[in-house]
N, CA, C and O atoms as a printed pandas DataFrame, in Angstrom:
     atom_number atom_name residue_name chain_id  residue_number  x_coord  y_coord  z_coord
0              1         N          MET        A               1   33.692  116.359   87.763
1              2        CA          MET        A               1   33.240  116.122   86.398
2              3         C          MET        A               1   32.570  114.757   86.367
3              4         O          MET        A               1   33.173  113.744   86.722
4              5         N          ASP        A               2   31.333  114.749   85.942
5              6        CA          ASP        A               2   30.599  113.497   85.778
6              7         C          ASP        A               2   30.547  113.152   84.302
7              8         O          ASP        A               2   30.487  114.029   83.441
8              9         N          LEU        A               3   30.571  111.845   84.026
9             10        CA          LEU        A               3   30.570  111.362   82.659
10            11         C          LEU        A               3   29.596  110.195   82.577
11            12         O          LEU        A               3   29.673  109.264   83.378
12            13         N          SER        A               4   28.679  110.240   81.614
13            14        CA          SER        A               4   27.791  109.115   81.354
14            15         C          SER        A               4   27.823  108.848   79.854
15            16         O          SER        A               4   28.208  109.717   79.072
16            17         N          HIS        A               5   27.422  107.657   79.458
17            18        CA          HIS        A               5   27.473  107.327   78.031
18            19         C          HIS        A               5   26.367  106.363   77.637
19            20         O          HIS        A               5   25.800  105.651   78.465
20            21         N          GLU        A               6   26.083  106.366   76.341
21            22        CA          GLU        A               6   25.135  105.423   75.763
22            23         C          GLU        A               6   25.520  105.185   74.314
23            24         O          GLU        A               6   26.062  106.069   73.650
24            25         N          VAL        A               7   25.237  103.990   73.833
25            26        CA          VAL        A               7   25.500  103.656   72.439
26            27         C          VAL        A               7   24.246  103.994   71.642
27            28         O          VAL        A               7   23.138  103.590   71.993
28            29         N          ARG        A               8   24.447  104.744   70.561
29            30        CA          ARG        A               8   23.361  105.088   69.639
30            31         C          ARG        A               8   23.841  104.774   68.233
31            32         O          ARG        A               8   24.520  105.581   67.600
32            33         N          GLY        A               9   23.478  103.588   67.751
33            34        CA          GLY        A               9   23.930  103.151   66.427
34            35         C          GLY        A               9   25.429  102.951   66.428
35            36         O          GLY        A               9   25.965  102.229   67.269
36            37         N          ASN        A              10   26.115  103.595   65.480
37            38        CA          ASN        A              10   27.577  103.450   65.415
38            39         C          ASN        A              10   28.295  104.579   66.154
39            40         O          ASN        A              10   29.456  104.881   65.878
40            41         N          HIS        A              11   27.573  105.202   67.108
41            42        CA          HIS        A              11   28.134  106.295   67.903
42            43         C          HIS        A              11   28.064  105.972   69.389
43            44         O          HIS        A              11   27.133  105.327   69.871
44            45         N          LEU        A              12   29.064  106.437   70.079
45            46        CA          LEU        A              12   29.052  106.417   71.536
46            47         C          LEU        A              12   28.822  107.862   71.958
47            48         O          LEU        A              12   29.668  108.725   71.724
48            49         N          VAL        A              13   27.673  108.122   72.580
49            50        CA          VAL        A              13   27.337  109.468   73.024
50            51         C          VAL        A              13   27.785  109.590   74.476
51            52         O          VAL        A              13   27.307  108.864   75.347
52            53         N          VAL        A              14   28.701  110.508   74.723
53            54        CA          VAL        A              14   29.260  110.715   76.053
54            55         C          VAL        A              14   28.814  112.094   76.538
55            56         O          VAL        A              14   29.112  113.111   75.911
56            57         N          SER        A              15   28.103  112.110   77.653
57            58        CA          SER        A              15   27.635  113.364   78.234
58            59         C          SER        A              15   28.529  113.730   79.410
59            60         O          SER        A              15   28.733  112.937   80.330
60            61         N          LEU        A              16   29.053  114.938   79.361
61            62        CA          LEU        A              16   29.915  115.438   80.424
62            63         C          LEU        A              16   29.162  116.516   81.198
63            64         O          LEU        A              16   28.371  117.266   80.627
64            65         N          SER        A              17   29.415  116.585   82.497
65            66        CA          SER        A              17   28.818  117.664   83.274
66            67         C          SER        A              17   29.786  118.088   84.369
67            68         O          SER        A              17   30.525  117.273   84.920
68            69         N          GLY        A              18   29.765  119.380   84.669
69            70        CA          GLY        A              18   30.646  119.930   85.695
70            71         C          GLY        A              18   31.721  120.802   85.098
71            72         O          GLY        A              18   31.535  121.418   84.048
72            73         N          ARG        A              19   32.842  120.846   85.778
73            74        CA          ARG        A              19   33.972  121.685   85.366
74            75         C          ARG        A              19   35.067  120.817   84.749
75            76         O          ARG        A              19   35.443  119.782   85.299
76            77         N          MET        A              20   35.562  121.253   83.613
77            78        CA          MET        A              20   36.650  120.548   82.930
78            79         C          MET        A              20   37.898  121.406   83.098
79            80         O          MET        A              20   38.247  122.203   82.227
80            81         N          ASP        A              21   38.569  121.223   84.250
81            82        CA          ASP        A              21   39.746  122.043   84.538
82            83         C          ASP        A              21   40.981  121.165   84.682
83            84         O          ASP        A              21   40.917  119.951   84.489
84            85         N          VAL        A              22   42.085  121.777   85.017
85            86        CA          VAL        A              22   43.355  121.076   85.089
86            87         C          VAL        A              22   43.315  119.923   86.098
87            88         O          VAL        A              22   44.012  118.925   85.919
88            89         N          HIS        A              23   42.520  120.049   87.136
89            90        CA          HIS        A              23   42.461  119.019   88.168
90            91         C          HIS        A              23   41.661  117.788   87.729
91            92         O          HIS        A              23   41.878  116.690   88.242
92            93         N          LEU        A              24   40.744  117.972   86.789
93            94        CA          LEU        A              24   39.868  116.871   86.382
94            95         C          LEU        A              24   40.147  116.361   84.971
95            96         O          LEU        A              24   39.608  115.326   84.578
96            97         N          ALA        A              25   40.968  117.055   84.213
97            98        CA          ALA        A              25   41.203  116.687   82.817
98            99         C          ALA        A              25   41.797  115.291   82.681
99           100         O          ALA        A              25   41.378  114.535   81.805
100          101         N          SER        A              26   42.757  114.930   83.519
101          102        CA          SER        A              26   43.366  113.599   83.384
102          103         C          SER        A              26   42.363  112.497   83.720
103          104         O          SER        A              26   42.402  111.421   83.122
104          105         N          GLU        A              27   41.473  112.755   84.663
105          106        CA          GLU        A              27   40.423  111.787   84.983
106          107         C          GLU        A              27   39.497  111.569   83.783
107          108         O          GLU        A              27   39.162  110.434   83.447
108          109         N          VAL        A              28   39.094  112.658   83.148
109          110        CA          VAL        A              28   38.237  112.562   81.966
110          111         C          VAL        A              28   38.979  111.862   80.836
111          112         O          VAL        A              28   38.403  111.031   80.134
112          113         N          GLU        A              29   40.248  112.192   80.658
113          114        CA          GLU        A              29   41.046  111.552   79.607
114          115         C          GLU        A              29   41.124  110.042   79.830
115          116         O          GLU        A              29   41.006  109.271   78.878
116          117         N          ASN        A              30   41.321  109.617   81.072
117          118        CA          ASN        A              30   41.364  108.188   81.380
118          119         C          ASN        A              30   40.025  107.522   81.107
119          120         O          ASN        A              30   39.976  106.424   80.553
120          121         N          GLN        A              31   38.942  108.180   81.493
121          122        CA          GLN        A              31   37.616  107.605   81.265
122          123         C          GLN        A              31   37.295  107.521   79.772
123          124         O          GLN        A              31   36.744  106.521   79.312
124          125         N          LEU        A              32   37.636  108.566   79.016
125          126        CA          LEU        A              32   37.420  108.517   77.565
126          127         C          LEU        A              32   38.276  107.428   76.919
127          128         O          LEU        A              32   37.819  106.721   76.021
128          129         N          GLY        A              33   39.510  107.300   77.378
129          130        CA          GLY        A              33   40.383  106.249   76.853
130          131         C          GLY        A              33   39.808  104.870   77.094
131          132         O          GLY        A              33   39.851  104.011   76.214
132          133         N          ALA        A              34   39.270  104.655   78.285
133          134        CA          ALA        A              34   38.654  103.359   78.599
134          135         C          ALA        A              34   37.424  103.109   77.724
135          136         O          ALA        A              34   37.199  101.984   77.277
136          137         N          LEU        A              35   36.637  104.141   77.481
137          138        CA          LEU        A              35   35.464  103.997   76.617
138          139         C          LEU        A              35   35.872  103.706   75.175
139          140         O          LEU        A              35   35.230  102.904   74.497
140          141         N          MET        A              36   36.935  104.352   74.708
141          142        CA          MET        A              36   37.404  104.089   73.340
142          143         C          MET        A              36   37.914  102.657   73.202
143          144         O          MET        A              36   37.752  102.042   72.148
144          145         N          LYS        A              37   38.525  102.125   74.249
145          146        CA          LYS        A              37   38.976  100.732   74.214
146          147         C          LYS        A              37   37.791   99.772   74.256
147          148         O          LYS        A              37   37.795   98.747   73.574
148          149         N          ALA        A              38   36.781  100.101   75.051
149          150        CA          ALA        A              38   35.602   99.238   75.179
150          151         C          ALA        A              38   34.729   99.273   73.925
151          152         O          ALA        A              38   33.999   98.322   73.645
152          153         N          HIS        A              39   34.808  100.374   73.170
153          154        CA          HIS        A              39   33.991  100.552   71.959
154          155         C          HIS        A              39   34.899  100.984   70.805
155          156         O          HIS        A              39   34.785  102.109   70.319
156          157         N          PRO        A              40   35.803  100.094   70.360
157          158        CA          PRO        A              40   36.845  100.497   69.402
158          159         C          PRO        A              40   36.339  100.855   68.006
159          160         O          PRO        A              40   37.084  101.425   67.209
160          161         N          ASP        A              41   35.085  100.528   67.700
161          162        CA          ASP        A              41   34.556  100.792   66.357
162          163         C          ASP        A              41   33.505  101.903   66.335
163          164         O          ASP        A              41   32.795  102.056   65.342
164          165         N          LYS        A              42   33.399  102.668   67.402
165          166        CA          LYS        A              42   32.360  103.696   67.508
166          167         C          LYS        A              42   32.938  105.103   67.347
167          168         O          LYS        A              42   34.000  105.428   67.876
168          169         N          HIS        A              43   32.200  105.922   66.598
169          170        CA          HIS        A              43   32.465  107.362   66.587
170          171         C          HIS        A              43   32.047  107.880   67.956
171          172         O          HIS        A              43   31.200  107.275   68.613
172          173         N          ILE        A              44   32.627  108.987   68.393
173          174        CA          ILE        A              44   32.261  109.541   69.702
174          175         C          ILE        A              44   31.650  110.926   69.523
175          176         O          ILE        A              44   32.185  111.786   68.823
176          177         N          LEU        A              45   30.516  111.104   70.179
177          178        CA          LEU        A              45   29.854  112.400   70.246
178          179         C          LEU        A              45   29.888  112.852   71.696
179          180         O          LEU        A              45   29.315  112.203   72.571
180          181         N          LEU        A              46   30.558  113.962   71.945
181          182        CA          LEU        A              46   30.624  114.521   73.293
182          183         C          LEU        A              46   29.553  115.587   73.448
183          184         O          LEU        A              46   29.564  116.600   72.749
184          185         N          ASP        A              47   28.631  115.353   74.365
185          186        CA          ASP        A              47   27.581  116.317   74.664
186          187         C          ASP        A              47   28.049  117.170   75.837
187          188         O          ASP        A              47   28.207  116.681   76.955
188          189         N          LEU        A              48   28.266  118.449   75.564
189          190        CA          LEU        A              48   28.840  119.350   76.560
190          191         C          LEU        A              48   27.795  120.287   77.169
191          192         O          LEU        A              48   28.149  121.322   77.735
192          193         N          SER        A              49   26.526  119.937   77.059
193          194        CA          SER        A              49   25.468  120.838   77.519
194          195         C          SER        A              49   25.559  121.162   79.005
195          196         O          SER        A              49   25.117  122.233   79.421
196          197         N          ASP        A              50   26.117  120.272   79.810
197          198        CA          ASP        A              50   26.204  120.505   81.250
198          199         C          ASP        A              50   27.622  120.827   81.722
199          200         O          ASP        A              50   27.910  120.754   82.916
200          201         N          VAL        A              51   28.506  121.185   80.789
201          202        CA          VAL        A              51   29.858  121.601   81.156
202          203         C          VAL        A              51   29.818  123.100   81.409
203          204         O          VAL        A              51   29.541  123.890   80.506
204          205         N          GLU        A              52   30.097  123.476   82.642
205          206        CA          GLU        A              52   29.982  124.886   83.018
206          207         C          GLU        A              52   31.282  125.665   82.825
207          208         O          GLU        A              52   31.265  126.894   82.750
208          209         N          TYR        A              53   32.413  124.951   82.743
209          210        CA          TYR        A              53   33.706  125.619   82.595
210          211         C          TYR        A              53   34.666  124.663   81.913
211          212         O          TYR        A              53   34.651  123.459   82.173
212          213         N          MET        A              54   35.510  125.212   81.029
213          214        CA          MET        A              54   36.531  124.395   80.390
214          215         C          MET        A              54   37.819  125.178   80.287
215          216         O          MET        A              54   37.830  126.322   79.833
216          217         N          SER        A              55   38.909  124.553   80.713
217          218        CA          SER        A              55   40.233  125.172   80.601
218          219         C          SER        A              55   40.962  124.580   79.400
219          220         O          SER        A              55   40.448  123.693   78.719
220          221         N          SER        A              56   42.153  125.079   79.157
221          222        CA          SER        A              56   42.962  124.552   78.057
222          223         C          SER        A              56   43.309  123.080   78.284
223          224         O          SER        A              56   43.552  122.354   77.319
224          225         N          SER        A              57   43.337  122.633   79.524
225          226        CA          SER        A              57   43.582  121.209   79.811
226          227         C          SER        A              57   42.471  120.342   79.240
227          228         O          SER        A              57   42.722  119.246   78.739
228          229         N          GLY        A              58   41.253  120.832   79.319
229          230        CA          GLY        A              58   40.123  120.113   78.737
230          231         C          GLY        A              58   40.232  120.047   77.223
231          232         O          GLY        A              58   39.946  119.012   76.620
232          233         N          LEU        A              59   40.643  121.139   76.613
233          234        CA          LEU        A              59   40.837  121.144   75.168
234          235         C          LEU        A              59   41.883  120.129   74.750
235          236         O          LEU        A              59   41.729  119.450   73.735
236          237         N          ARG        A              60   42.947  120.027   75.532
237          238        CA          ARG        A              60   44.002  119.058   75.235
238          239         C          ARG        A              60   43.452  117.635   75.219
239          240         O          ARG        A              60   43.833  116.831   74.368
240          241         N          VAL        A              61   42.563  117.323   76.153
241          242        CA          VAL        A              61   41.948  115.997   76.204
242          243         C          VAL        A              61   41.165  115.741   74.921
243          244         O          VAL        A              61   41.244  114.651   74.356
244          245         N          PHE        A              62   40.411  116.736   74.458
245          246        CA          PHE        A              62   39.614  116.565   73.248
246          247         C          PHE        A              62   40.494  116.396   72.018
247          248         O          PHE        A              62   40.201  115.566   71.158
248          249         N          VAL        A              63   41.569  117.175   71.925
249          250        CA          VAL        A              63   42.484  117.060   70.779
250          251         C          VAL        A              63   43.137  115.682   70.778
251          252         O          VAL        A              63   43.236  115.044   69.731
252          253         N          SER        A              64   43.577  115.228   71.928
253          254        CA          SER        A              64   44.203  113.907   72.036
254          255         C          SER        A              64   43.220  112.799   71.655
255          256         O          SER        A              64   43.577  111.874   70.926
256          257         N          SER        A              65   41.999  112.893   72.141
257          258        CA          SER        A              65   40.982  111.886   71.819
258          259         C          SER        A              65   40.667  111.894   70.327
259          260         O          SER        A              65   40.497  110.838   69.718
260          261         N          MET        A              66   40.588  113.088   69.742
261          262        CA          MET        A              66   40.306  113.195   68.317
262          263         C          MET        A              66   41.406  112.517   67.502
263          264         O          MET        A              66   41.120  111.812   66.534
264          265         N          ARG        A              67   42.641  112.726   67.884
265          266        CA          ARG        A              67   43.762  112.115   67.156
266          267         C          ARG        A              67   43.709  110.590   67.254
267          268         O          ARG        A              67   43.941  109.891   66.267
268          269         N          THR        A              68   43.405  110.085   68.434
269          270        CA          THR        A              68   43.290  108.634   68.615
270          271         C          THR        A              68   42.201  108.069   67.716
271          272         O          THR        A              68   42.398  107.043   67.064
272          273         N          LEU        A              69   41.064  108.731   67.682
273          274        CA          LEU        A              69   39.952  108.260   66.852
274          275         C          LEU        A              69   40.281  108.354   65.370
275          276         O          LEU        A              69   39.949  107.446   64.608
276          277         N          ARG        A              70   40.919  109.420   64.955
277          278        CA          ARG        A              70   41.259  109.579   63.528
278          279         C          ARG        A              70   42.207  108.485   63.053
279          280         O          ARG        A              70   42.145  108.068   61.897
280          281         N          GLU        A              71   43.086  108.018   63.941
281          282        CA          GLU        A              71   43.965  106.903   63.579
282          283         C          GLU        A              71   43.161  105.652   63.253
283          284         O          GLU        A              71   43.634  104.779   62.524
284          285         N          ARG        A              72   41.961  105.562   63.785
285          286        CA          ARG        A              72   41.054  104.430   63.524
286          287         C          ARG        A              72   40.008  104.765   62.462
287          288         O          ARG        A              72   39.066  104.000   62.254
288          289         N          ASN        A              73   40.169  105.900   61.794
289          290        CA          ASN        A              73   39.192  106.386   60.817
290          291         C          ASN        A              73   37.823  106.618   61.434
291          292         O          ASN        A              73   36.792  106.354   60.815
292          293         N          LEU        A              74   37.829  107.113   62.654
293          294        CA          LEU        A              74   36.602  107.441   63.375
294          295         C          LEU        A              74   36.601  108.936   63.692
295          296         O          LEU        A              74   37.637  109.596   63.619
296          297         N          ASN        A              75   35.433  109.458   64.043
297          298        CA          ASN        A              75   35.297  110.884   64.297
298          299         C          ASN        A              75   34.976  111.183   65.757
299          300         O          ASN        A              75   34.358  110.382   66.458
300          301         N          LEU        A              76   35.414  112.353   66.187
301          302        CA          LEU        A              76   35.014  112.930   67.466
302          303         C          LEU        A              76   34.188  114.163   67.130
303          304         O          LEU        A              76   34.658  115.071   66.445
304          305         N          MET        A              77   32.956  114.185   67.620
305          306        CA          MET        A              77   32.068  115.319   67.386
306          307         C          MET        A              77   31.683  115.912   68.737
307          308         O          MET        A              77   31.687  115.228   69.761
308          309         N          LEU        A              78   31.352  117.194   68.713
309          310        CA          LEU        A              78   30.932  117.898   69.919
310          311         C          LEU        A              78   29.559  118.499   69.680
311          312         O          LEU        A              78   29.230  118.893   68.561
312          313         N          CYS        A              79   28.755  118.567   70.741
313          314        CA          CYS        A              79   27.457  119.226   70.608
314          315         C          CYS        A              79   27.081  119.927   71.904
315          316         O          CYS        A              79   27.633  119.663   72.972
316          317         N          ASN        A              80   26.123  120.828   71.764
317          318        CA          ASN        A              80   25.545  121.546   72.905
318          319         C          ASN        A              80   26.576  122.332   73.709
319          320         O          ASN        A              80   26.600  122.260   74.937
320          321         N          LEU        A              81   27.420  123.076   73.014
321          322        CA          LEU        A              81   28.400  123.914   73.712
322          323         C          LEU        A              81   27.704  125.139   74.306
323          324         O          LEU        A              81   26.975  125.848   73.612
324          325         N          SER        A              82   27.934  125.374   75.572
325          326        CA          SER        A              82   27.412  126.584   76.200
326          327         C          SER        A              82   28.182  127.774   75.631
327          328         O          SER        A              82   29.264  127.597   75.071
328          329         N          PRO        A              83   27.637  128.988   75.769
329          330        CA          PRO        A              83   28.377  130.161   75.277
330          331         C          PRO        A              83   29.784  130.273   75.877
331          332         O          PRO        A              83   30.723  130.650   75.175
332          333         N          ALA        A              84   29.936  129.952   77.162
333          334        CA          ALA        A              84   31.256  130.058   77.806
334          335         C          ALA        A              84   32.240  129.049   77.220
335          336         O          ALA        A              84   33.399  129.384   76.973
336          337         N          VAL        A              85   31.789  127.823   76.997
337          338        CA          VAL        A              85   32.668  126.792   76.429
338          339         C          VAL        A              85   32.974  127.118   74.969
339          340         O          VAL        A              85   34.115  126.971   74.530
340          341         N          ARG        A              86   31.974  127.558   74.218
341          342        CA          ARG        A              86   32.188  127.941   72.818
342          343         C          ARG        A              86   33.246  129.042   72.732
343          344         O          ARG        A              86   34.079  129.036   71.826
344          345         N          LYS        A              87   33.212  129.973   73.660
345          346        CA          LYS        A              87   34.163  131.088   73.672
346          347         C          LYS        A              87   35.602  130.576   73.820
347          348         O          LYS        A              87   36.518  131.103   73.187
348          349         N          VAL        A              88   35.799  129.553   74.654
349          350        CA          VAL        A              88   37.133  128.970   74.831
350          351         C          VAL        A              88   37.630  128.404   73.500
351          352         O          VAL        A              88   38.782  128.623   73.126
352          353         N          PHE        A              89   36.768  127.677   72.784
353          354        CA          PHE        A              89   37.147  127.122   71.489
354          355         C          PHE        A              89   37.474  128.238   70.493
355          356         O          PHE        A              89   38.416  128.121   69.709
356          357         N          GLU        A              90   36.691  129.317   70.531
357          358        CA          GLU        A              90   36.928  130.431   69.614
358          359         C          GLU        A              90   38.238  131.147   69.928
359          360         O          GLU        A              90   38.990  131.485   69.014
360          361         N          VAL        A              91   38.517  131.382   71.206
361          362        CA          VAL        A              91   39.721  132.114   71.602
362          363         C          VAL        A              91   40.979  131.389   71.162
363          364         O          VAL        A              91   41.932  132.022   70.708
364          365         N          VAL        A              92   40.995  130.067   71.292
365          366        CA          VAL        A              92   42.186  129.305   70.893
366          367         C          VAL        A              92   42.103  128.816   69.446
367          368         O          VAL        A              92   42.938  128.035   68.991
368          369         N          GLU        A              93   41.079  129.290   68.737
369          370        CA          GLU        A              93   40.895  129.016   67.306
370          371         C          GLU        A              93   40.828  127.525   66.985
371          372         O          GLU        A              93   41.509  127.041   66.081
372          373         N          LEU        A              94   39.994  126.803   67.743
373          374        CA          LEU        A              94   39.806  125.374   67.501
374          375         C          LEU        A              94   38.426  125.048   66.938
375          376         O          LEU        A              94   38.100  123.875   66.760
376          377         N          MET        A              95   37.620  126.052   66.657
377          378        CA          MET        A              95   36.267  125.793   66.151
378          379         C          MET        A              95   36.300  124.983   64.854
379          380         O          MET        A              95   35.456  124.111   64.647
380          381         N          ASP        A              96   37.267  125.265   63.986
381          382        CA          ASP        A              96   37.340  124.567   62.702
382          383         C          ASP        A              96   37.972  123.184   62.815
383          384         O          ASP        A              96   37.868  122.381   61.888
384          385         N          MET        A              97   38.614  122.904   63.916
385          386        CA          MET        A              97   39.283  121.620   64.091
386          387         C          MET        A              97   38.294  120.507   64.427
387          388         O          MET        A              97   38.550  119.336   64.144
388          389         N          PHE        A              98   37.165  120.874   65.030
389          390        CA          PHE        A              98   36.177  119.894   65.479
390          391         C          PHE        A              98   34.883  120.034   64.688
391          392         O          PHE        A              98   34.555  121.108   64.184
392          393         N          ASP        A              99   34.156  118.927   64.592
393          394        CA          ASP        A              99   32.802  118.954   64.056
394          395         C          ASP        A              99   31.895  119.296   65.233
395          396         O          ASP        A              99   31.726  118.494   66.151
396          397         N          ILE        A             100   31.309  120.501   65.198
397          398        CA          ILE        A             100   30.513  121.003   66.309
398          399         C          ILE        A             100   29.071  121.184   65.847
399          400         O          ILE        A             100   28.809  121.778   64.801
400          401         N          TYR        A             101   28.138  120.661   66.645
401          402        CA          TYR        A             101   26.718  120.693   66.315
402          403         C          TYR        A             101   25.918  121.292   67.458
403          404         O          TYR        A             101   26.362  121.320   68.605
404          405         N          GLU        A             102   24.730  121.770   67.119
405          406        CA          GLU        A             102   23.855  122.388   68.114
406          407         C          GLU        A             102   23.196  121.356   69.023
407          408         O          GLU        A             102   22.883  121.665   70.173
408          409         N          SER        A             103   22.978  120.129   68.528
409          410        CA          SER        A             103   22.273  119.120   69.312
410          411         C          SER        A             103   22.798  117.723   68.979
411          412         O          SER        A             103   23.486  117.529   67.977
412          413         N          GLN        A             104   22.467  116.764   69.825
413          414        CA          GLN        A             104   22.820  115.364   69.548
414          415         C          GLN        A             104   22.173  114.903   68.254
415          416         O          GLN        A             104   22.816  114.250   67.432
416          417         N          GLU        A             105   20.896  115.243   68.071
417          418        CA          GLU        A             105   20.164  114.797   66.891
418          419         C          GLU        A             105   20.808  115.319   65.601
419          420         O          GLU        A             105   20.935  114.589   64.618
420          421         N          GLU        A             106   21.213  116.597   65.625
421          422        CA          GLU        A             106   21.859  117.181   64.435
422          423         C          GLU        A             106   23.182  116.468   64.159
423          424         O          GLU        A             106   23.486  116.170   63.003
424          425         N          ALA        A             107   23.954  116.197   65.170
425          426        CA          ALA        A             107   25.251  115.524   64.988
426          427         C          ALA        A             107   25.068  114.108   64.466
427          428         O          ALA        A             107   25.769  113.693   63.543
428          429         N          LEU        A             108   24.141  113.369   65.045
429          430        CA          LEU        A             108   23.920  111.988   64.630
430          431         C          LEU        A             108   23.375  111.930   63.201
431          432         O          LEU        A             108   23.757  111.047   62.432
432          433         N          ALA        A             109   22.506  112.842   62.847
433          434        CA          ALA        A             109   21.955  112.880   61.492
434          435         C          ALA        A             109   23.040  113.224   60.468
435          436         O          ALA        A             109   23.043  112.685   59.361
436          437         N          ALA        A             110   23.954  114.114   60.834
437          438        CA          ALA        A             110   25.005  114.550   59.917
438          439         C          ALA        A             110   26.022  113.460   59.625
439          440         O          ALA        A             110   26.652  113.456   58.567
440          441         N          SER        A             111   26.180  112.547   60.553
441          442        CA          SER        A             111   27.239  111.545   60.369
442          443         C          SER        A             111   26.697  110.150   60.059
443          444         O          SER        A             111   27.461  109.185   60.036
444          445         N          SER        A             112   25.398  110.031   59.821
445          446        CA          SER        A             112   24.894  108.691   59.501
446          447         C          SER        A             112   24.889  108.429   58.021
447          448         O          SER        A             112   24.493  107.347   57.587
């Protein structure tokens, strides 16, 4: 799992690529935690356009990150979900729990 990021206004845009499975979820969680500490006042937008697979372990990382951000009155948003990743969110009924957008631009416009 590769992770890159950039600051765009009051958002930290984090792009993930690869597989988000049980073996890599803790690594991603640690990296997201470090980014949240380095940017404590930024909303986070996760761009999942290059995530080819996601397990329930990956979902747990997103739920945990969302809770951490909400404690700071910040948001976690998701964008560019592939059909396979979207299906995982639908199966476990988490679509309504997250703010999900079709693109980075749509997400950033909605929250500015």
